[in-house]
C-alpha positions in Angstrom: -43.9 107.0 10.9 -45.7 109.9 11.8 -49.4 108.8 10.6 -48.5 105.5 12.0 -47.5 107.4 15.9 -51.2 108.7 15.7 -52.8 105.3 14.6 -51.1 103.4 17.7 -52.2 106.7 20.2 -55.6 106.8 19.0 -55.4 103.3 19.7 -54.1 103.3 23.2 -56.6 106.1 23.9 -58.8 104.0 22.7 -58.2 101.0 24.7 -58.3 102.8 28.1 -61.2 104.7 27.5 -63.1 101.1 26.7 -61.7 99.5 30.3 -62.7 102.6 32.3 -66.2 102.3 30.8 -66.2 98.6 31.5 -64.1 98.3 34.8 -66.0 101.4 36.6 -69.3 99.9 36.4 -70.4 99.4 40.0 -69.9 95.3 40.9 -73.5 94.3 42.1 -73.2 92.4 45.6 -69.1 93.1 45.7 -68.9 92.9 49.1 -69.5 89.1 48.9 -67.7 88.7 46.0 -64.7 85.5 45.6 -61.4 87.8 46.6 -59.6 89.0 43.4 -56.1 87.7 43.0 -53.4 90.3 43.2 -51.1 90.8 39.9 -54.0 92.0 37.3 -52.1 94.5 35.1 -54.5 97.5 33.9 -56.6 96.7 30.7 -55.2 92.8 30.1 -55.6 92.0 33.7 -54.1 88.4 34.4 -54.3 87.6 30.6 -50.5 86.8 31.2 -51.1 84.1 33.5 -52.5 82.2 30.8 -49.9 82.4 28.1 -47.2 79.9 29.3 -45.8 79.7 25.7 -42.6 81.1 26.7 -40.0 79.5 28.3 -39.7 81.6 30.8 -43.5 81.6 31.6 -45.2 78.9 34.4 -48.6 77.0 32.5 -52.0 78.8 33.3 -53.2 75.4 35.5 -49.9 75.7 37.7 -50.0 79.7 38.3 -53.8 79.4 39.1 -52.6 76.6 41.8 -50.7 78.3 42.9 -52.8 81.1 43.5 -55.3 78.7 44.9 -52.6 78.2 47.4 -52.8 82.3 48.6 -56.0 83.0 48.0 -58.1 79.5 48.7 -60.7 76.9 46.9 -62.2 80.0 44.9 -61.3 83.6 43.7 -61.3 85.2 40.4 -59.1 86.6 38.0 -59.7 89.2 35.1 -59.6 88.3 31.4 -58.8 91.6 29.6 -63.1 93.0 30.1 -63.9 89.1 31.5 -64.2 88.2 35.2 -63.4 84.8 35.8 -64.1 82.3 38.8 -61.0 79.6 39.4 -62.6 77.0 41.3 -60.1 74.1 42.8 -61.4 72.0 45.2 -64.0 69.0 45.1 -66.9 70.2 47.1 -67.1 73.4 45.5 -66.7 71.4 42.0 -69.7 69.2 43.5 -71.5 72.1 44.4 -71.5 73.5 40.8 -71.8 70.7 38.6 -75.3 69.5 41.1 -76.8 72.7 42.2 -75.8 75.3 39.7 -75.6 72.5 37.0 -77.9 74.4 34.6 -76.5 77.8 35.4 -73.1 76.4 34.3 -74.0 75.2 30.6 -73.0 77.8 28.7 -69.6 78.1 26.8 -68.0 81.1 26.1 -67.3 81.5 22.2 -63.7 82.2 21.7 -62.2 83.1 18.6 -60.7 80.2 17.4 -64.1 78.4 18.4 -66.1 80.7 16.1 -64.1 79.1 13.1 -63.2 75.4 14.5 -66.9 74.5 15.9 -68.6 75.2 12.9 -70.6 77.9 14.4 -72.0 75.9 17.0 -72.5 72.8 15.8 -69.8 71.1 17.3 -71.0 69.1 20.6 -67.8 70.2 22.5 -68.8 74.2 21.9 -72.5 74.4 20.5 -74.3 76.7 22.8 -76.7 74.7 25.8 -80.5 74.5 24.4 -82.6 72.2 22.1 -79.4 71.5 19.5 -77.4 70.8 21.8 -79.4 68.1 24.2 -80.6 66.7 20.6 -77.2 66.2 19.5 -75.7 64.8 22.6 -78.5 62.2 23.3 -77.6 61.2 19.0 -74.1 61.0 20.2 -74.6 58.8 23.5 -77.1 56.8 22.5 -76.4 55.8 19.1 -72.5 57.0 18.4 -70.9 56.0 21.8 -73.2 53.6 23.4 -72.0 50.0 24.9 -73.5 48.0 21.9 -71.9 50.5 19.1 -68.2 50.2 20.9 -69.0 46.8 21.1 -69.7 46.5 17.6 -66.6 48.3 16.4 -64.3 45.7 18.7 -62.9 44.2 15.3 -62.1 47.6 14.3 -59.7 48.4 17.3 -58.1 44.8 17.6 -57.0 44.9 13.9 -55.8 48.3 14.4 -53.8 47.4 17.7 -52.5 44.4 16.5 -51.3 46.0 13.4 -49.7 48.7 15.4 -47.8 46.0 17.8 -46.7 43.9 14.6 -45.4 47.9 13.1 -43.0 47.8 16.4 -41.9 44.6 15.8 -41.3 44.8 12.2 -39.2 48.0 13.6 -37.0 46.5 15.8 -36.5 43.5 13.4 -34.9 46.1 10.9 -33.4 48.7 13.4 -31.8 46.3 17.1 -28.4 46.8 18.0 -26.0 44.6 18.9 -28.5 43.5 22.4 -31.5 42.9 21.0 -33.1 46.7 21.7 -34.5 49.5 19.7 -34.8 52.8 20.7 -38.3 54.1 19.9 -39.9 57.8 20.1 -43.4 56.7 22.1 -44.8 60.2 21.8 -44.8 60.0 17.7 -46.0 56.4 17.6 -48.6 56.9 20.6 -50.2 59.5 18.6 -50.1 58.3 15.1 -51.7 55.0 16.4 -54.5 57.0 18.6 -55.3 58.9 15.5 -55.5 55.5 13.3 -57.7 54.1 15.9 -60.5 57.1 16.1 -60.1 57.7 12.3 -61.1 54.4 11.6 -64.5 54.5 13.8 -65.2 57.9 12.7 -64.5 58.0 9.0 -63.6 54.5 8.2 -59.4 55.6 7.0 -56.0 55.6 8.9 -54.0 57.5 8.1 -50.1 56.8 9.4 -49.1 53.2 8.1 -49.1 52.3 4.5 -51.0 55.0 3.4 -49.1 58.2 2.1 -51.6 60.2 -0.4 -52.0 63.7 -0.8 -55.0 63.8 1.1 -53.7 61.8 4.8 -50.6 64.6 3.8 -53.1 66.9 4.3 -55.0 65.7 7.2 -52.0 65.3 9.1 -50.8 68.5 8.7 -54.6 70.6 9.3 -55.0 68.1 12.5 -51.3 69.1 14.0 -52.4 72.9 13.1 -56.0 72.2 15.3 -54.8 71.1 18.1 -52.5 74.1 18.5 -55.2 76.4 17.7 -58.3 75.0 19.1 -59.1 76.4 23.1 -56.5 79.2 22.8 -57.3 82.3 25.0 -55.9 85.3 23.0 -55.8 88.8 23.6 -58.6 89.6 21.0 -60.2 87.3 23.5 -60.2 89.2 26.1 -59.9 92.6 24.6 -62.5 92.1 21.9 -62.2 95.6 20.9 -58.6 94.7 19.3 -59.7 91.8 17.3 -60.0 93.3 14.2 -56.0 93.3 14.5 -55.6 89.5 14.3 -52.4 90.6 16.7 -50.3 87.6 15.8 -52.0 86.6 13.0 -54.1 84.2 14.9 -57.5 84.6 13.4 -56.4 84.0 9.7 -54.3 80.7 10.9 -57.8 79.6 12.5 -59.6 80.3 9.6 -57.5 79.0 7.3 -57.2 75.8 9.3 -61.3 75.8 9.2 -61.2 76.4 5.5 -58.6 73.5 4.8 -60.8 70.7 7.6 -64.0 71.2 6.1 -62.6 70.6 2.4 -61.5 67.4 3.7 -63.9 65.9 5.8 -66.6 67.3 3.5 -64.9 65.5 0.3 -65.2 61.9 2.5 -68.8 62.8 3.3 -69.4 63.2 -0.8 -67.8 59.9 -0.8 -70.1 58.2 1.5 -73.5 59.5 0.0 -72.3 57.9 -3.1 -72.2 54.3 -1.3 -74.8 52.7 -0.1 -75.0 50.6 3.3 -76.9 47.7 4.2 -78.5 48.1 8.4 -76.4 45.1 9.7 -73.1 47.0 8.4 -71.6 45.8 12.2 -68.6 48.1 11.7 -70.0 50.8 10.0 -68.1 53.8 10.7 -70.1 56.9 12.4 -69.9 59.1 9.8 -71.7 56.2 7.0 -73.9 56.0 10.3 -75.2 59.5 10.6 -76.2 60.0 7.0 -79.1 57.7 8.1 -79.3 59.5 11.7 -79.9 62.9 11.2 -81.8 62.7 8.3 -84.0 60.9 10.2 -84.1 63.7 12.7 -86.0 66.9 11.2 -85.5 68.7 14.8 -81.6 68.4 14.6 -81.9 70.1 10.7 -84.1 73.0 12.6 -80.9 74.2 13.5 -78.0 73.2 10.8 -78.4 71.5 7.7 -77.2 67.7 7.2 -73.8 68.1 6.7 -73.1 70.3 8.8 -74.1 68.3 11.7 -72.3 65.6 10.6 -69.3 67.4 9.5 -69.1 68.7 12.6 -69.7 65.9 14.8 -67.2 63.7 13.2 -64.6 66.0 13.3 -65.4 66.9 17.5 -64.8 62.8 17.9 -61.5 62.4 15.9 -59.9 65.3 18.0 -61.5 64.8 21.4 -61.0 61.1 21.4 -57.6 61.1 19.4 -55.8 63.7 21.8 -57.4 62.8 24.6 -55.9 58.8 24.3 -52.7 60.1 23.2 -51.9 62.6 26.2 -53.2 59.5 28.4 -51.0 57.1 26.8 -48.1 59.3 26.7 -48.1 60.3 30.4 -48.8 56.8 31.5 -45.6 55.4 29.4 -43.4 58.0 31.5 -44.8 57.5 34.6 -43.9 53.8 34.1 -40.9 54.6 33.0 -39.6 56.1 35.6 -41.4 53.9 38.2 -39.6 50.4 37.4 -41.5 48.5 40.3 -44.5 50.2 39.1 -44.0 48.6 35.6 -43.1 45.6 37.1 -46.2 44.7 38.9 -48.3 45.7 35.7 -46.3 43.4 33.5 -46.6 40.3 36.1 -50.1 41.2 36.4 -50.4 40.7 32.5 -48.0 37.8 32.3 -50.6 35.8 35.5 -54.3 36.9 34.2 -53.5 36.2 30.4 -49.8 34.6 30.1 -48.2 34.5 27.2 -49.2 32.5 24.7 -52.1 34.5 23.2 -52.9 38.3 22.8 -54.5 40.2 25.2 -58.1 40.6 24.7 -60.5 43.7 25.7 -62.6 40.8 28.0 -59.4 40.4 30.0 -59.4 44.3 31.5 -61.9 43.7 33.9 -59.3 41.2 35.3 -56.2 43.5 35.3 -57.2 46.2 38.2 -53.4 47.3 39.0 -53.7 48.2 35.4 -56.5 50.2 35.6 -55.3 51.8 38.9 -52.4 52.9 37.3 -54.5 54.7 34.3 -56.4 56.3 36.9 -53.6 57.6 38.7 -52.0 59.1 35.8 -55.1 60.9 35.4 -55.3 62.1 38.7 -51.8 63.6 38.4 -51.8 64.5 34.4 -55.4 65.1 33.3 -55.5 64.8 30.1 -56.9 68.7 30.0 -55.9 70.6 33.3 -58.9 72.6 33.7 -62.5 71.2 32.9 -64.4 72.8 30.0 -64.1 76.7 30.7 -68.3 77.6 31.2 -70.2 80.9 31.8 -72.7 81.7 34.3 -76.0 81.8 32.5 -77.6 83.8 35.7 -76.2 85.7 38.9 -75.5 82.3 41.5 -74.0 81.7 45.1 -70.9 79.3 45.1 -69.6 78.2 48.6 -71.2 81.4 50.0 -69.9 84.0 47.6 -71.5 85.6 44.9 -71.3 85.0 41.3 -72.3 87.5 38.5 -74.2 86.1 35.8 -71.5 86.2 32.5 -68.9 85.2 34.9 -66.3 82.9 33.2 -65.8 79.6 35.0 -62.3 77.9 35.4 -62.2 74.1 37.5 -58.3 73.4 37.7 -58.8 70.2 38.1 -54.8 69.8 37.8 -54.6 71.3 41.0 -58.0 69.8 43.0 -56.6 66.2 42.0 -53.5 67.1 44.0 -55.5 68.0 47.4 -53.7 66.4 50.5 -57.2 66.7 52.3 -58.0 64.3 49.7 -55.6 62.1 48.7 -52.9 62.3 51.9 -49.5 64.0 52.4 -48.1 62.0 49.4 -50.7 63.4 46.7 -47.9 64.0 44.1 -46.1 60.9 44.5 -47.4 58.1 42.0 -48.8 55.5 44.2 -51.5 53.2 41.6 -52.2 51.3 44.8 -54.0 54.0 46.1 -56.9 52.8 44.4 -57.5 49.8 46.2 -58.5 51.8 49.0 -59.9 54.3 47.8 -63.3 53.3 45.7 -63.0 56.3 43.2 -64.5 56.1 39.9 -64.0 59.0 36.8 -67.6 58.6 35.7 -68.1 62.3 36.9 -69.9 61.1 40.1 -66.8 61.0 42.8 -65.7 64.7 42.5 -62.5 63.8 43.8 -61.3 62.9 40.8 -62.8 64.0 37.4 -60.4 64.2 34.5 -63.4 64.3 31.9 -65.0 67.2 33.7 -68.5 67.2 35.5 -72.1 67.7 35.1 -74.4 67.0 32.1 -71.5 68.5 30.3 -69.0 66.1 30.9 -67.1 63.9 27.9 -70.0 62.2 26.1 -66.5 59.9 25.2 -64.6 58.8 28.5 -66.0 55.2 28.0 -65.0 54.6 24.9 -61.4 56.8 25.7 -60.9 54.5 29.1 -61.6 51.0 26.8 -58.8 52.6 24.6 -56.1 53.4 26.5 -56.8 49.9 28.8 -56.4 48.0 25.9 -53.7 49.7 24.1 -51.6 49.8 27.1 -52.1 46.2 28.1 -50.9 45.1 24.5 -47.9 47.6 24.4 -46.3 46.2 27.7 -47.9 42.4 27.3 -45.9 42.4 23.7 -42.4 45.0 24.6 -40.9 45.2 27.7 -39.7 48.9 27.8 -37.0 51.0 29.9 -35.6 53.9 29.1 -31.2 55.4 29.5 -32.5 57.9 32.0 -35.2 59.3 34.0 -38.3 60.9 31.7 -38.8 64.7 31.9 -42.2 65.3 33.0 -42.2 68.8 31.4 -45.7 69.7 30.3 -47.1 72.1 27.7 -49.2 74.3 27.2 -52.8 74.0 25.6 -56.2 72.3 25.5 -54.7 69.6 26.4 -52.2 68.5 28.6 -49.6 67.3 26.8 -45.8 66.2 26.8 -43.4 68.9 26.2 -40.4 66.7 25.0 -40.4 63.6 23.2 -40.7 60.1 24.9 -37.7 58.3 23.9 -38.2 54.6 24.8 -35.7 51.0 24.3 -38.1 48.3 23.3 -37.8 44.3 23.4 -39.8 41.9 22.2 -41.3 39.1 25.6 -43.7 37.3 23.3 -43.5 34.6 20.0 -42.6 36.0 17.0 -45.9 34.5 15.9 -48.3 36.3 18.0 -47.3 40.0 16.1 
């Protein structure tokens, strides 16, 4: 007990000394720096505002939104030894992602990223430089191009048809006396999104029919991955305490990365044994990358071919499936709480498509109200409340304030999207019709609405994501009447993505002929 006290005392003294050295350094141009938010704690700074895991805590994006109300659209916080600038207005976001975009291309390396990004080989976390440019070019022009998305249309149609068929079968087996069935849509939408993306990326589905040991392992490791990735923990803010691995976070992350790599490596080995013809139109991304990476010696100057393929497939599955799930869950939740809007969407589907055939991807362009519903959902509940955290690689002036090199950048999309100056006094209300008067898109050019981020590092899969969300939503609302017995709980949860915290129980009733399921 005495030895333990000595050890903890030594750690405390070292912590104090480290922080004294760090925070006593003179700050260049400090008089012209953005205001620093109050409430910082000694040593840890504002780290407590970024937790949000206990019932008494507010979520990080809400905490920073409240600070923006006090300090304005730009202010700084301290995350342990790191300083971060928080931006909450579209004007400042535009300035950063246009004038200063090359200065904010860097990503801070968090502990989770060290393990779960294949040491930076993953597109979302790779450092800005030759490798990042080359792998992004490959992903955008080959894997996520409009042509490739169209070539995989049949895969999406099969998966969504199977999904609605399974829901219909569930209704047949478990409907009550009034012909309705209660469904946990949060679980079903998560399963569908992962199946959709996995089929496109690695040619496999993981829910429905296949219950092999590998499938079970993949489900478990993906759940763990989503809990860990992007988390900012004490060891990130206080690097000198990393060796303690408080809470066992680093061990969990290391174990998850190891298990994830084993499964993806097994699939890659399977594909290496097969041969594909060049005209295989539905070729999955993993099979396609075998030839693309092999033909690109520039990429292999940085990582070996297997690492590049595994990292790219992993990030495509995780990012696309999680984002799609989050958007769909919030769309359905908002529609259930706004029956008049739900009725209008289904009336539009009946008018433009009818009930004698299934809705097709080509119909989406004729469904402007459905598209407006999705936009309004992403405005109020962006799939990620923060644009991916960046770091300034050089000194900059933003909004008239001096920002030092090394400062983290946090763009609070949740707050930015609710600005009454842009969206009027009803900015907090769900009103899809606002997008008929306000022509705003989500492609990164309109900074009032940027659910996929901005600048060169904005999400390259936004087109595919919107494609899937529109098509899935149209299929569900055409195939089923959907209601709920009570108001849907809209509580959000903490994490890299803005997942709904509670289940989404909905009552489903088929609205098409049985032959169409």
